C-alpha positions in Angstrom: 0.0 0.0 0.0 1.2 3.5 -0.9 2.4 5.8 1.9 -0.2 8.1 3.3 0.2 11.8 2.6 -1.4 15.0 3.8 -2.6 15.8 0.2 -4.2 12.4 -0.4 -7.8 12.7 -1.7 -10.0 10.7 0.6 -13.7 10.0 0.5 -15.5 10.8 3.7 -19.1 11.0 2.6 -21.2 8.8 0.3 -24.8 9.7 -0.8 -26.4 7.2 -3.2 -30.0 6.6 -4.2 -30.9 4.3 -7.1 -33.5 1.9 -8.4 -32.4 -0.8 -5.8 -31.9 1.1 -2.6 -32.0 4.4 -0.6 -28.6 5.2 1.0 -25.2 3.6 0.7 -25.6 1.2 3.7 -28.8 -0.3 2.1 -26.9 -0.7 -1.2 -24.0 -2.6 0.5 -26.5 -4.8 2.4 -28.3 -5.8 -0.8 -25.3 -6.2 -3.0 -23.4 -8.4 -0.5 -26.3 -10.6 0.3 -27.0 -14.0 -1.1 -30.1 -13.1 -3.2 -29.5 -11.9 -6.7 -30.3 -8.2 -7.1 -32.4 -6.9 -10.0 -33.8 -3.4 -10.2 -37.5 -2.8 -10.8 -38.5 -2.4 -14.5 -41.1 -0.1 -16.0 -41.6 -1.7 -19.4 -44.9 0.0 -20.2 -44.5 3.8 -19.9 -42.1 4.1 -22.9 -42.7 0.7 -24.5 -40.8 -0.9 -26.2 -38.0 0.8 -24.2 -37.8 -0.3 -20.5 -36.5 2.0 -17.7 -35.5 1.5 -14.1 -37.4 3.9 -11.9 -36.0 5.2 -8.6 -36.8 3.3 -5.4 -39.3 4.9 -3.1 -37.8 7.7 -1.0 -39.0 10.3 1.4 -37.8 13.6 0.0 -38.5 15.5 3.1 -35.7 13.7 4.9 -33.2 15.8 2.9 -35.4 18.5 1.4 -37.7 19.5 4.2 -39.4 22.4 2.6 -42.3 21.5 0.3 -41.7 24.7 -1.6 -38.2 23.7 -2.5 -39.4 20.3 -3.6 -42.1 21.8 -5.8 -39.8 24.1 -7.8 -37.4 21.3 -8.7 -37.7 18.7 -11.4 -37.2 15.0 -10.5 -33.6 14.8 -11.5 -32.9 17.9 -9.3 -34.7 16.3 -6.4 -32.7 13.1 -6.7 -29.4 15.0 -6.8 -30.3 17.3 -3.9 -31.4 14.3 -1.9 -28.2 12.4 -2.6 -26.1 15.4 -1.8 -27.8 15.6 1.6 -27.0 12.0 2.2 -23.4 12.5 1.4 -23.1 15.6 3.7 -24.8 13.7 6.5 -22.5 10.7 6.1 -19.5 12.9 6.2 -20.7 14.6 9.4 -20.8 18.1 8.0 -24.5 18.5 7.3 -25.6 21.7 9.1 -22.0 22.6 10.0 -21.6 26.1 8.7 -17.9 26.3 9.4 -17.4 23.4 6.8 -20.2 24.1 4.4 -19.1 27.6 3.7 -15.8 26.2 2.6 -17.2 23.3 0.6 -16.7 23.6 -3.1 -19.5 22.1 -5.2 -19.0 20.3 -8.5 -22.1 18.9 -10.2 -22.4 16.7 -13.3 -25.8 16.8 -15.0 -27.5 17.0 -18.3 -30.2 19.5 -19.4 -33.6 19.8 -17.8 -36.8 18.1 -18.7 -39.0 19.4 -21.5 -42.6 20.3 -21.1 -44.2 17.4 -22.9 -47.7 19.0 -23.1 -46.3 22.1 -24.8 -44.1 20.0 -27.2 -47.1 17.9 -28.2 -49.4 20.9 -28.8 -46.8 22.7 -30.9 -46.2 19.6 -33.1 -49.9 19.0 -33.6 -50.5 22.7 -34.6 -47.4 22.9 -36.8 -48.7 20.2 -39.1 -51.7 22.3 -40.3 -50.2 25.8 -39.9 -50.5 27.9 -43.0 -47.1 29.6 -42.1 -45.2 27.0 -40.0 -42.3 29.4 -39.3 -44.6 32.2 -37.9 -46.6 29.6 -36.0 -43.5 28.2 -34.4 -42.2 31.6 -33.4 -45.5 32.6 -31.9 -46.0 29.5 -29.9 -42.4 29.3 -28.6 -42.7 32.9 -27.5 -46.0 32.4 -25.7 -46.0 28.8 -24.5 -42.4 28.5 -23.1 -42.3 30.6 -19.9 -38.8 32.2 -19.1 -39.1 30.9 -15.5 -39.6 27.4 -16.8 -36.7 27.6 -19.1 -34.4 28.9 -16.4 -35.5 26.1 -14.0 -34.2 23.6 -16.6 -30.6 24.8 -16.6 -28.3 22.1 -15.4 -26.5 24.4 -13.0 -29.8 24.9 -11.1 -29.0 21.6 -9.5 -26.0 23.2 -7.9 -28.1 26.1 -6.9 -30.7 23.9 -5.3 -28.0 22.0 -3.4 -26.6 25.4 -2.2 -30.0 26.6 -1.1 -31.2 23.5 0.6 -28.0 22.3 2.2 -26.2 25.7 2.6 -23.1 24.7 0.6 -21.7 28.1 -0.2 -18.2 27.5 -1.5 -17.3 27.8 -5.2 -19.6 26.0 -7.6 -19.0 24.4 -11.0 -21.2 22.3 -13.3 -20.1 19.8 -16.0 -22.3 18.5 -18.8 -21.2 15.8 -21.1 -22.9 12.5 -20.3 -20.7 9.8 -18.7 -17.5 11.8 -19.1 -19.0 14.8 -17.3 -19.3 12.8 -14.1 -15.7 11.5 -14.4 -14.4 15.0 -15.1 -16.1 16.3 -12.0 -14.3 13.7 -9.9 -11.0 14.3 -11.7 -11.2 18.1 -11.1 -11.7 17.7 -7.3 -9.0 15.0 -7.1 -6.5 17.2 -8.9 -7.2 20.3 -6.8 -6.9 18.4 -3.6 -3.6 16.8 -4.7 -2.3 20.2 -5.8 -3.2 21.9 -2.5 -5.7 24.2 -4.1 -8.7 23.1 -1.9 -9.4 20.8 0.9 -13.2 20.0 0.8 -15.5 19.1 -2.1 -19.0 17.9 -2.7 -19.0 16.1 -6.1 -21.7 14.1 -7.9 -24.6 14.0 -10.4 -28.1 12.9 -11.0 -30.2 11.4 -13.7 -34.0 10.7 -14.1 -34.7 7.8 -16.4 -38.4 8.3 -16.4 -38.6 11.2 -18.9 -39.9 11.0 -22.4 -37.5 13.5 -24.0 -34.4 11.5 -23.1 -36.0 8.3 -24.1 -36.9 9.7 -27.5 -33.4 11.2 -28.0 -31.6 8.0 -27.0 -34.0 5.8 -29.0 -33.5 7.9 -32.1 -29.7 7.5 -31.6 -30.1 3.7 -31.6 -28.7 3.3 -28.1 -31.6 1.9 -26.1 -32.4 -1.8 -25.4 -35.9 -2.7 -26.6 -38.2 -5.3 -24.9 -39.6 -6.0 -21.5 -37.1 -8.7 -20.8 -33.9 -7.0 -19.5 -30.8 -9.2 -19.5 -27.7 -8.4 -17.5 -25.5 -5.7 -19.0 -23.0 -8.1 -20.5 -25.5 -9.9 -22.6 -27.5 -7.3 -24.5 -26.6 -8.5 -27.9 -28.7 -8.9 -31.0 -29.7 -5.2 -31.0 -27.8 -2.0 -31.9 -28.6 -0.5 -28.5 -28.1 -1.9 -25.0 -28.8 0.9 -22.6 -31.5 0.6 -20.0 -31.6 3.9 -18.2 -31.8 4.1 -14.4 -32.8 6.9 -12.1 -29.8 7.7 -9.8 -28.6 10.4 -7.5 -24.9 10.1 -6.4 -22.7 12.5 -4.5 -19.4 12.2 -2.6 -17.6 14.3 -0.1 -13.9 14.4 -1.0 -11.3 15.9 1.3 -7.6 16.2 1.7 -6.3 13.7 4.3 -5.0 16.5 6.6 -8.4 18.2 6.6 -10.3 15.0 7.2 -8.0 13.9 10.1 -8.1 17.4 11.7 -11.9 17.2 12.1 -11.8 13.5 13.1 -13.7 12.3 10.0 -14.2 8.7 9.1 -12.4 7.9 5.9 -14.1 5.4 3.6 -11.3 5.0 1.0 -8.5 6.9 -0.7 -9.0 8.0 -4.3 -5.6 7.2 -5.9 -6.1 8.3 -9.5 -8.7 9.5 -12.0 -8.0 9.4 -15.7 -10.3 10.8 -18.4 -10.0 10.8 -22.2 -12.1 11.0 -25.3 -11.7 10.3 -29.0 -12.8 8.1 -31.8 -12.9 4.4 -31.0 -11.6 3.4 -34.4 -8.9 0.9 -33.5 -6.2 3.3 -34.6 -2.8 3.8 -33.0 -4.1 6.9 -31.4 -7.0 5.0 -29.9 -4.8 2.3 -28.5 -2.4 4.9 -27.1 -5.3 6.4 -25.1 -6.2 3.0 -23.7 -2.6 2.1 -23.0 -2.2 5.3 -21.0 -5.1 4.4 -18.8 -3.8 0.9 -18.2 -0.3 2.3 -17.4 -1.8 4.6 -14.8 -3.8 1.7 -13.3 -0.6 -0.5 -13.2 1.2 2.2 -11.4 -1.5 2.5 -8.7 -2.3 -1.2 -8.3 0.8 -3.3 -9.2 0.0 -7.0 -9.3 -2.3 -7.1 -6.4 -5.8 -8.5 -6.8 -8.3 -6.0 -8.0 -12.1 -5.4 -7.9 -13.5 -3.8 -10.9 -16.9 -2.0 -11.1 -17.6 -1.4 -14.7 -20.1 1.4 -15.6 -20.5 0.0 -19.1 -23.7 1.0 -20.8 -24.3 -2.3 -22.5 -24.2 -0.8 -26.0 -22.5 -3.6 -28.0 -19.8 -1.6 -29.8 -18.8 0.3 -26.6 -18.9 -2.9 -24.5 -16.7 -4.8 -26.9 -14.0 -2.0 -26.8 -14.2 -1.8 -23.0 -13.9 -5.6 -22.7 -10.6 -5.4 -24.6 -9.2 -3.1 -21.9 -10.7 -5.1 -19.0 -9.1 -8.3 -20.4 -5.7 -6.5 -20.7 -6.0 -5.5 -17.0 -7.1 -9.0 -15.9 -4.1 -10.5 -17.7 -1.7 -9.0 -15.1 -3.5 -9.8 -11.9 -6.5 -11.6 -10.3 -9.6 -9.5 -11.0 -13.2 -9.6 -9.8 -15.5 -7.8 -12.3 -19.0 -6.4 -11.7 -21.2 -4.5 -14.2 -23.1 -1.9 -12.2 -25.5 -1.3 -15.0 -27.1 -4.6 -14.3 -28.3 -3.5 -10.8 -28.7 0.3 -11.1 -29.3 0.8 -14.8 -27.3 3.4 -16.7 -27.3 7.0 -15.3 -25.2 9.1 -17.7 -23.4 11.8 -15.6 -24.2 10.1 -12.4 -22.8 6.7 -13.4 -19.2 7.3 -12.5 -19.9 9.0 -9.1 -22.2 6.1 -8.3 -19.6 3.5 -9.2 -16.9 5.3 -7.1 -19.4 5.5 -4.2 -20.0 1.8 -4.3 -16.3 1.1 -4.6 -15.5 3.3 -1.5 -18.2 1.7 0.5 -17.0 -1.8 -0.3 -13.4 -0.8 0.7 -14.7 0.8 3.9 -16.6 -2.3 4.9 -13.8 -4.7 3.9 -16.0 -6.5 1.5 -16.8 -6.9 -2.2 -20.1 -7.4 -4.0 -21.6 -10.8 -5.0 -21.6 -11.4 -8.7 -24.4 -9.4 -10.4 -24.7 -11.9 -13.3 -22.9 -14.5 -15.5 -20.3 -16.3 -13.3 -18.2 -16.9 -16.3 -17.7 -13.1 -16.5 -18.3 -12.1 -12.9 -16.3 -14.6 -10.8 -17.0 -14.6 -7.0 -14.3 -12.8 -5.1 -12.0 -15.0 -3.1 -11.2 -12.1 -0.8 -12.1 -8.5 -0.2 -9.8 -6.6 -2.5 -7.6 -3.8 -1.2 -8.0 -1.8 -4.4 -11.0 -1.3 -6.7 -11.0 0.3 -10.2 -14.1 2.0 -11.6 -14.6 2.4 -15.3 -16.9 4.9 -16.9 -17.1 4.3 -20.7 -19.6 6.3 -22.6 -22.1 4.8 -25.0 -20.2 6.3 -28.0 -17.3 8.4 -26.7 -15.5 9.3 -23.4 -13.4 6.8 -21.5 -12.6 7.2 -17.8 -11.0 5.2 -15.0 -10.8 5.7 -11.2 -8.6 3.7 -8.8 -9.4 3.5 -5.1 -7.6 2.0 -2.1 -8.6 0.8 1.3 -7.4 3.3 3.9 -5.9 1.3 6.7 
């Protein structure tokens, strides 16, 4: 194990809500149990495309004011709720002396569209004598400025600040899976460089929204059919994504800051690597993947390794990621798990969720039972001291995080 240092980036708070559980302890309990875990499936609302809705939660636990709840969309509610869980787990919820110094980094997509307005405009547009004039008039009258502003992705950061009184610097990343990874990388780099000591980082995604289903379906990325196989076996279609509603936030600190306030450290974040480019099999593509593997080798050595893959299940992306996973496994014993099987795919929230699950496993000195095919997901012979989390996008954006047990 690497020597401890004051500028280590450590995880002291985990907030996670997903289709299978509310809170990180409930996730660990379910995923280390003997029963195979499968998320609930809504196969009717957007048939033929199934989605995994969020488990039942009591929003008032983390968002006590009804007025705050009402002015948020669901994805904002999920993120604000998860942020509160992370702050509570870290022991700084309600602690002004820490919250006013907490820097907030949020990864999220755009807001939800008004389905009624969209439908009315499309219906009227068909028969309009002057479609251009009709569109301008309806967009000007039907889309309220307040509604538009409420849909901006950085409003999630604003809601977290308002509800939980996090008043340090704030930054928002968009960009699907890579947005979540870049958020973590930014916090990790700033802690390591001594630029800041305390961050709240994460993202949120609502799977039950027609606009994203339409967009992803038109892109050929979604799995079709009520039967949802595990993420490794979504073959025979162009798309393999089954979206899941997830809110995931982490409190990251420098070791010196965490130890000074007596915080419990779940795990150490050793490295975060992000990259993007065409997956064309070229020398440039292989150089990007080799760089990630080299960084992992430096952090892990030949020790046994748990891997939580955030693969979307889209066949082309999955095949490319499997090549990298096989190269990693050739050098050491590995225990692979595909998180998309149990939580669904959550875009910007996928990487923070995976890192949260990894940190919790390391903190509890355990690893998760296989989520699926034992030929791919072998049972762990021991609790690994290190866990890698991958965050490959459905078409572009590759990321890797490495965590260690902090003992």
